[in-house]
C-alpha angles and dihedrals in degrees: 000000000000114000133181116201118201130214124272109270136186110258137175102280096022138302130338145164127212131216135203134202129177089237099050104020120212118000115193112222130237114265112242120201093222125050090220090060092051091050091049092050091048091053090050090050091051093048095045090052091056095052117090132033122325101337115150119210123187114195111201121206097195139035090242091056091048091051091049093048095047097043095231112169095194126069114275117208139163110273 
């Protein structure tokens, strides 16, 4: 399964990252109270996507990169 992982963003309730797959579309991430926890969870998501057969994971560093990789036509911002 192809997955695109977004950067950690400030959200209401803390810090979160989103992910996108062609099959499920955009999945909003869980809001962590500490930025370190959000970064740790993002790293785990990136690593878990690479395990297995031919999975392709793209880890985006910026919102602009995430928008380009997912093909969103509307503006994507932190909630």
